[in-house]
C-alpha positions as CSV (number, residue, x, y, z in Angstrom):
1,M,19.2,77.8,152.9
2,Y,19.1,81.2,154.9
3,N,16.4,83.7,154.5
4,G,16.7,86.4,152.3
5,M,19.4,84.6,150.1
6,L,20.2,86.7,147.1
7,D,22.6,83.8,145.8
8,R,24.7,81.3,146.9
9,R,27.8,79.8,144.8
10,T,28.9,76.5,145.8
11,L,30.8,73.9,144.8
12,L,28.6,71.3,143.0
13,V,31.0,67.8,143.1
14,G,29.7,65.2,144.8
15,R,26.5,66.6,145.2
16,T,24.0,63.6,146.6
17,P,20.3,62.9,145.4
18,A,18.9,64.5,147.7
19,E,20.9,67.4,147.2
20,E,20.3,67.7,143.7
21,A,16.7,67.4,144.0
22,V,16.7,70.3,146.8
23,S,18.1,72.4,144.3
24,L,15.9,71.9,141.3
25,F,13.0,72.8,143.7
26,N,15.2,76.0,144.9
27,T,15.7,76.8,141.0
28,A,11.7,76.4,140.5
29,E,10.9,78.3,143.6
30,Q,12.9,81.2,142.4
31,Q,11.1,81.0,138.9
32,Q,7.9,81.8,140.8
33,L,9.1,84.6,142.9
34,Q,10.5,86.3,139.8
35,K,6.9,86.2,138.2
36,V,5.3,87.8,141.2
37,A,8.2,89.6,141.9
38,P,7.2,94.0,141.7
39,L,8.8,95.9,138.4
40,A,11.9,97.3,140.7
41,V,12.9,93.6,141.3
42,R,12.6,92.3,137.7
43,M,14.4,95.3,136.3
44,R,17.2,94.6,138.6
45,P,20.7,95.3,136.3
46,K,22.8,92.3,136.4
47,T,25.9,94.0,135.0
48,L,27.6,97.1,136.1
49,D,27.2,98.7,132.6
50,E,23.2,98.4,133.5
51,F,23.8,99.9,136.5
52,V,22.2,103.8,136.5
53,G,24.0,106.2,138.6
54,Q,26.2,106.7,141.5
55,E,28.9,107.4,139.1
56,H,30.8,109.2,141.8
57,F,32.3,106.2,142.9
58,L,31.5,104.0,140.0
59,G,31.8,105.7,137.1
60,P,34.9,104.8,134.7
61,G,37.6,104.6,136.4
62,K,36.4,105.3,139.8
63,L,37.2,103.1,143.2
64,L,34.6,100.4,143.4
65,R,34.5,99.9,139.5
66,R,38.4,99.6,139.6
67,M,38.1,97.0,142.6
68,L,34.9,95.2,140.5
69,Q,37.0,95.0,137.5
70,A,40.2,93.6,139.1
71,D,37.8,91.7,141.4
72,R,39.9,92.8,144.7
73,L,36.6,94.0,146.3
74,S,37.1,95.4,150.1
75,S,34.8,95.0,152.7
76,A,32.3,98.4,151.8
77,V,29.1,99.8,153.2
78,F,26.5,101.3,151.0
79,Y,25.0,104.4,152.7
80,G,22.2,106.5,151.1
81,P,18.2,106.9,151.0
82,P,16.0,104.2,149.9
83,G,15.7,103.3,146.1
84,T,19.0,104.4,144.8
85,G,20.4,101.1,144.2
86,K,22.7,100.0,147.4
87,T,20.9,96.0,147.0
88,T,20.7,96.4,143.5
89,L,24.6,96.9,143.2
90,G,24.6,94.1,145.6
91,H,23.1,91.8,142.9
92,V,25.5,93.3,140.6
93,I,28.4,92.0,142.6
94,A,26.9,88.8,143.0
95,H,27.1,87.9,139.1
96,H,30.2,89.9,138.5
97,T,32.4,88.9,141.6
98,Q,34.6,85.1,141.4
99,A,33.8,85.0,145.1
100,E,31.2,83.0,147.2
101,F,28.4,85.1,147.9
102,Y,25.8,85.2,150.5
103,Q,22.9,87.8,151.4
104,V,20.9,88.3,154.6
105,N,18.7,90.5,156.1
106,A,19.6,92.1,159.4
107,S,15.9,92.8,160.4
108,G,15.5,88.6,160.2
109,A,18.9,87.2,160.5
110,G,20.6,86.1,163.7
111,V,24.0,85.7,165.7
112,R,23.1,82.4,164.9
113,Q,22.6,82.0,161.1
114,V,25.6,85.3,160.8
115,R,28.1,83.0,162.4
116,D,27.0,79.6,160.2
117,V,27.9,81.9,157.1
118,L,31.6,82.9,158.5
119,G,32.2,79.2,159.4
120,Q,31.4,78.2,155.8
121,A,33.5,81.1,154.7
122,R,36.3,79.9,156.8
123,A,36.1,76.4,155.8
124,L,36.2,77.6,152.0
125,L,38.7,79.8,152.4
126,G,41.0,76.9,154.0
127,S,40.0,74.7,151.8
128,N,40.6,75.8,147.8
129,G,41.9,79.7,149.0
130,R,37.9,80.9,147.3
131,R,36.8,84.4,149.6
132,T,32.8,84.8,150.5
133,V,31.2,88.2,149.8
134,L,28.5,88.5,152.4
135,F,25.8,91.2,152.0
136,V,23.6,92.4,155.0
137,D,20.9,94.9,153.7
138,E,19.9,96.9,156.7
139,L,23.3,96.6,158.3
140,H,21.9,99.4,161.0
141,R,19.6,96.7,162.2
142,F,22.4,94.9,164.2
143,N,23.0,95.6,167.2
144,R,26.3,96.4,169.0
145,A,27.0,92.9,169.5
146,Q,25.7,91.5,166.4
147,Q,27.9,93.7,164.8
148,D,30.8,92.4,166.6
149,V,30.2,88.9,165.6
150,L,31.8,90.6,162.3
151,L,34.2,92.7,163.3
152,G,37.2,89.3,163.5
153,D,36.6,87.7,160.3
154,V,36.3,90.9,158.8
155,E,39.8,92.3,159.8
156,D,41.4,88.9,159.0
157,G,40.2,89.1,155.6
158,V,38.1,85.7,156.0
159,V,35.2,87.5,154.5
160,I,34.4,90.2,152.6
161,L,31.4,92.7,154.4
162,L,29.1,94.5,152.4
163,G,26.5,96.3,154.2
164,A,23.8,98.7,153.0
165,T,21.9,101.5,155.2
166,T,19.6,104.2,155.2
167,Q,21.2,105.4,158.8
168,N,24.6,107.6,159.0
169,P,27.2,104.6,159.5
170,F,28.8,106.9,161.6
171,F,26.2,106.3,164.3
172,A,24.8,102.8,163.0
173,I,27.9,100.9,162.7
174,N,30.7,99.9,165.2
175,S,33.7,102.3,165.0
176,P,36.1,98.9,164.6
177,L,34.2,98.0,161.5
178,L,34.0,101.2,160.2
179,S,37.5,101.7,159.8
180,R,38.1,98.3,158.2
181,S,35.4,99.2,155.3
182,Q,34.9,101.7,152.4
183,I,32.2,103.6,152.8
184,F,30.8,104.7,149.9
185,Q,27.1,106.9,149.9
186,F,24.6,106.9,147.8
187,E,23.0,109.8,146.0
188,P,19.5,109.9,145.0
189,L,19.0,109.7,141.3
190,T,18.0,113.0,139.0
191,D,15.3,112.8,136.9
192,E,16.9,112.0,133.7
193,Q,18.6,108.5,135.5
194,I,14.8,108.0,136.5
195,E,14.0,108.4,132.9
196,V,16.3,105.8,131.7
197,L,15.5,103.2,133.8
198,L,11.6,104.1,133.1
199,R,12.3,103.8,129.7
200,R,14.0,100.3,129.5
201,A,11.4,99.2,131.9
202,L,9.6,99.9,129.1
203,A,10.9,98.4,126.2
204,D,12.3,95.3,128.3
205,Q,10.1,92.0,126.6
206,Q,11.7,89.7,129.3
207,R,11.4,91.5,132.3
208,G,10.1,94.9,131.7
209,L,6.8,96.3,130.0
210,G,8.1,95.6,126.5
211,A,5.2,93.2,125.6
212,Y,2.6,95.7,126.1
213,D,1.5,98.7,123.8
214,V,2.3,101.8,126.4
215,Q,2.1,104.8,124.4
216,I,3.6,107.4,127.2
217,A,3.6,110.8,127.0
218,Q,7.3,112.9,127.7
219,E,5.3,114.6,130.0
220,A,3.9,112.2,132.2
221,L,7.5,110.4,132.3
222,D,9.0,113.8,134.0
223,H,6.3,113.7,135.9
224,L,7.2,110.4,137.8
225,A,10.6,111.6,137.4
226,A,10.1,114.8,139.9
227,M,7.4,113.1,141.7
228,S,9.8,110.4,142.6
229,D,12.4,112.5,144.5
230,G,15.5,110.3,143.3
231,D,13.9,107.1,143.8
232,A,13.1,104.6,141.3
233,R,11.7,102.0,143.2
234,R,8.8,104.1,143.6
235,A,9.2,105.6,139.7
236,L,9.2,102.0,139.0
237,T,6.4,101.1,140.9
238,A,4.4,103.9,140.2
239,L,4.6,103.2,136.2
240,E,3.6,99.4,136.6
241,V,0.6,100.8,138.7
242,G,-0.3,103.2,136.0
243,V,0.2,100.4,132.7
244,R,-1.7,97.3,134.9
245,S,-4.7,99.5,136.0
246,Q,-5.4,100.5,132.4
247,L,-4.8,96.7,131.3
248,Q,-7.6,96.1,133.8
249,E,-9.6,98.5,132.2
250,L,-9.1,97.0,128.7
251,T,-10.0,93.6,130.0
252,A,-13.1,94.9,132.0
253,G,-14.1,96.8,128.7
254,G,-13.8,93.4,126.6
255,K,-10.9,94.5,124.4
256,A,-8.4,91.7,124.5
257,S,-5.8,93.9,123.1
258,G,-5.4,97.6,122.5
259,P,-2.8,100.7,122.6
260,I,-1.9,102.3,126.6
261,R,-2.0,105.6,126.5
262,F,0.5,106.9,129.9
263,D,-0.5,110.7,129.9
264,L,0.1,113.1,132.5
265,E,-2.9,112.5,134.1
266,V,-2.5,108.5,134.7
267,A,1.2,109.4,136.0
268,A,-0.7,111.7,138.6
269,E,-3.3,108.9,139.4
270,S,-0.4,106.4,139.7
271,I,2.2,108.5,142.1
272,Q,0.2,110.6,144.3
273,R,2.1,112.7,146.9
274,K,5.5,113.4,146.3
275,A,8.2,110.8,148.6
276,I,9.8,113.7,150.3
277,R,13.4,111.7,152.3
278,Y,13.0,112.8,155.5
279,D,13.8,111.1,158.5
280,G,12.7,112.8,161.7
281,T,15.6,111.5,163.9
282,G,18.1,111.1,161.5
283,D,20.7,112.9,159.0
284,E,17.9,114.7,157.2
285,H,16.1,116.0,159.8
286,Y,19.8,117.6,161.5
287,D,20.5,118.5,157.5
288,A,17.6,120.4,156.6
289,A,18.3,122.0,160.2
290,S,21.7,123.2,159.0
291,A,20.2,124.3,155.9
292,L,17.7,126.5,157.0
293,I,20.2,127.9,159.1
294,K,23.1,128.6,157.5
295,S,20.6,130.2,154.5
296,M,19.5,132.7,157.0
297,R,23.2,133.5,157.8
298,G,24.2,133.9,154.4
299,S,21.2,136.3,154.0
300,D,19.5,134.3,151.4
301,P,15.8,134.3,151.9
302,D,14.8,132.1,148.8
303,A,17.1,129.2,150.6
304,A,15.6,129.9,153.5
305,V,12.2,129.2,153.0
306,Y,12.6,126.6,150.3
307,W,14.2,124.6,153.8
308,L,11.4,125.9,155.8
309,A,9.0,124.3,153.5
310,C,10.6,121.2,152.9
311,M,11.0,120.5,157.2
312,L,7.1,121.5,157.4
313,E,6.1,119.2,154.4
314,A,8.3,116.2,156.1
315,G,6.3,116.7,159.2
316,E,9.0,117.8,161.4
317,D,7.7,119.9,164.5
318,P,6.5,123.3,163.9
319,R,8.6,123.9,167.8
320,F,11.6,122.3,166.7
321,I,12.1,125.1,163.8
322,A,10.8,127.9,165.8
323,R,13.8,126.9,168.1
324,R,16.4,126.9,165.3
325,I,14.8,130.5,163.6
326,A,15.2,132.1,167.3
327,I,19.0,131.0,167.9
328,C,19.5,132.1,164.8
329,A,18.5,135.3,165.0
330,A,20.4,135.8,168.5
331,E,23.5,134.3,167.2
332,D,23.8,136.1,163.5
333,V,21.6,139.0,164.0
334,G,21.9,139.9,167.2
335,N,22.6,143.3,168.2
336,A,22.7,144.2,164.4
337,D,18.8,144.7,164.2
338,P,17.3,143.5,167.9
339,L,13.6,143.6,166.4
340,A,14.9,139.6,164.8
341,L,14.7,138.4,168.2
342,L,11.6,139.8,168.8
343,L,10.0,138.9,165.7
344,A,11.5,135.4,165.6
345,S,10.0,134.9,170.0
346,A,6.6,136.0,168.6
347,A,6.9,133.4,165.7
348,V,7.8,131.1,168.7
349,Q,4.6,131.9,170.3
350,V,2.3,131.8,167.7
351,S,3.5,128.9,166.3
352,E,2.9,127.2,169.6
353,F,-0.9,129.0,169.8
354,V,-2.0,128.1,166.6
355,G,-0.3,125.0,165.1
356,M,-0.4,123.6,161.5
357,P,-0.4,124.6,158.7
358,E,-1.2,128.3,159.6
359,C,2.4,128.1,161.9
360,Q,4.2,128.5,158.7
361,L,3.4,132.1,158.3
362,P,4.8,133.6,161.3
363,L,7.9,130.9,160.6
364,A,8.1,132.3,156.9
365,Q,8.2,135.8,158.3
366,A,10.7,135.4,160.8
367,A,13.1,133.2,158.8
368,I,12.7,135.7,155.7
369,Y,13.7,138.7,158.0
370,I,16.4,137.2,159.8
371,A,17.7,136.5,156.6
372,C,17.2,139.9,155.1
373,A,18.9,141.7,158.0
374,E,22.1,143.0,159.0
375,K,24.4,140.7,160.6
376,S,26.2,139.8,163.5
377,N,27.8,137.5,165.5
378,A,29.5,139.9,168.3
379,S,26.9,139.2,171.3
380,A,27.3,135.8,170.7
381,M,31.1,135.6,170.3
382,A,31.2,137.9,174.0
383,I,28.9,134.8,175.6
384,W,31.2,132.3,174.4
385,Q,34.2,133.7,175.1
386,A,33.2,134.4,178.7
387,V,32.1,130.8,179.0
388,K,35.1,129.6,177.8
389,D,37.2,131.8,180.4
390,V,35.0,131.0,183.3
391,K,35.4,127.2,182.9
392,A,39.4,127.7,182.0
393,G,40.2,130.2,184.5
394,R,40.5,130.9,188.0
395,T,36.4,132.5,188.7
396,Q,37.1,136.2,189.4
397,P,35.3,137.3,193.0
398,V,32.9,140.2,192.8
399,P,34.2,143.5,193.1
400,R,32.9,144.4,197.3
401,H,31.1,147.6,195.8
402,L,29.0,145.5,193.8
403,R,28.3,142.8,196.4
404,D,24.7,142.4,197.5
405,A,24.5,145.5,200.8
406,N,20.7,144.7,201.4
407,Y,20.9,143.0,204.9
408,R,21.9,143.4,207.9
409,G,25.5,143.0,208.7
410,A,26.4,143.8,205.1
411,A,28.1,146.9,205.9
412,Q,30.5,145.1,208.5
413,L,31.8,142.9,205.9
414,G,32.2,146.3,203.2
415,H,29.6,145.1,200.8
416,G,28.4,147.7,198.5
417,Q,30.6,150.6,199.6
418,G,31.9,152.7,197.4
419,Y,29.3,152.5,194.4
420,Q,28.0,154.9,192.6
421,Y,24.4,155.2,191.0
422,P,25.2,155.7,187.4
423,H,22.1,157.5,187.2
424,D,22.5,160.4,190.0
425,S,25.3,161.6,187.2
426,K,24.1,164.0,184.9
427,E,25.5,161.7,181.9
428,G,23.8,158.4,183.2
429,F,27.4,157.0,183.8
430,V,30.1,156.7,186.6
431,A,33.7,155.4,185.3
432,Q,34.0,152.9,188.2
433,E,35.1,148.8,187.9
434,Y,32.2,146.1,187.2
435,L,34.7,143.4,186.4
436,G,38.0,143.6,188.4
437,V,39.7,142.6,184.7
438,D,41.0,144.2,182.2
439,K,38.6,141.9,179.3
440,C,36.9,143.3,176.6
441,Y,34.5,140.3,175.6
442,Y,32.1,142.7,173.3
443,Q,33.4,144.1,170.1
444,P,30.0,145.6,168.1
445,T,30.4,145.4,164.6
446,D,29.9,148.7,162.5
447,R,26.8,147.0,161.3
448,G,23.1,148.2,161.6
449,R,22.1,149.5,164.9
450,E,25.1,147.9,166.4
451,A,27.0,150.4,164.5
452,R,25.2,153.1,166.7
453,M,26.0,151.2,170.0
454,A,29.4,151.0,169.0
455,E,29.7,154.6,169.5
456,S,28.6,154.8,172.9
457,L,30.3,151.8,174.0
458,A,33.3,153.4,172.8
459,K,33.1,157.0,175.1
460,F,32.0,154.9,177.7
461,R,35.0,152.9,178.1
462,Q,37.5,155.7,177.7
463,L,35.9,157.3,180.7
464,R,35.5,153.9,182.6
465,R,39.1,153.5,182.2
466,P,40.9,156.6,181.0
467,Q,44.4,155.2,181.0
468,A,43.6,154.1,177.8
469,A,42.6,156.4,175.5
470,A,44.6,155.0,172.9
471,T,41.5,153.2,172.0
472,D,40.0,151.6,168.4
473,S,37.3,154.0,167.1
474,K,35.2,151.1,169.0
475,G,36.1,151.3,172.0
476,N,38.8,148.5,172.4
477,P,41.6,148.4,174.4
478,P,44.7,148.3,171.6
């Protein structure tokens, strides 16, 4: 037997009495495990029609449903947050497919166990042409060497691999194995879908809570659905906690039976705090940071402060958030409103000084200001283009008149000779060369404070390059 085995369809021909006894023992064991299993496990659907959610690939006419209905399943990776049906779909496939089916959990399975399954799959395919489906839960917990063990048999079609993971497969799974698999991304369930599962559990007499007279309020269902945040397992667990805790109260009060009233207060007690899907080192970390920056860049303060709240509530390091806000101020606001960077810098310092929860105030102030500010990425574009030229082209020598002349012997080398001090001029500007080549990196916009900078820069560029008199309104060369 394999640890974590879900369902193993084997050829029953020629079994010995000892094997029959083992089979009966396993059946009894499964029955006992089913009795103590949580509600979320007992209510797992057995057919595709019972499965709720993921219509984008499992709905009528969609790819995975067509593959299962035609019994033409190919290797696949199920990727998504917890409680969205990855393992549940593995159970459905186990009941649906005509292939041999094994399940292992990567956190407890070793290379030897996987090799045994692959060996049996090869023997079964050679003896009667029957294929094997291997479902690996938490596939990301297999290291690279363990994943390589699967590669050959997956490529040859000896085994159909189904891997479930909460980690981004493009980072957690070997590229060769990934290229031979379909990727199905699971989305969090909607509140409506969560409610369907809750009502189904309340009505089911065999697997659910239908044997009890549960009178549940709509607002209680709404609360469980909202607080579970798309996680069906969390919602069903809270429902079972609320029902069974009241059963104990009825028993303790000497009542053999009676209605169980599941109202909003019971729901709130059964699911104390909203589950926020957030991995400080995974996709949620980078996706939330990206959403925060893009909301500020897109001038949406409401979205910016929401994503900021999500990150802070999930326990994100405020210093990481402060750095992202400061970068956005420099990159996306720039000289259109230089005060944005000053405010972001102050938010960085105050956040470091006061910590949570007070630092949410300067962070929110800075994020909202940046979102509402005039935008210009002209400074960012200038440095990016300059860096590109430095990396790709020949490094320009510093013009002699700009070189350091503050040491003995500099005059002999001609360093600093011919340099004109701009402040000696009445205008505070002298037309002289500073780069040595004709390049225009900074192209200011006509937004915010940068518009006034553009006017001054146009004048300076015309004075510095009188031969390029035909310039545009921003002083850019033709």
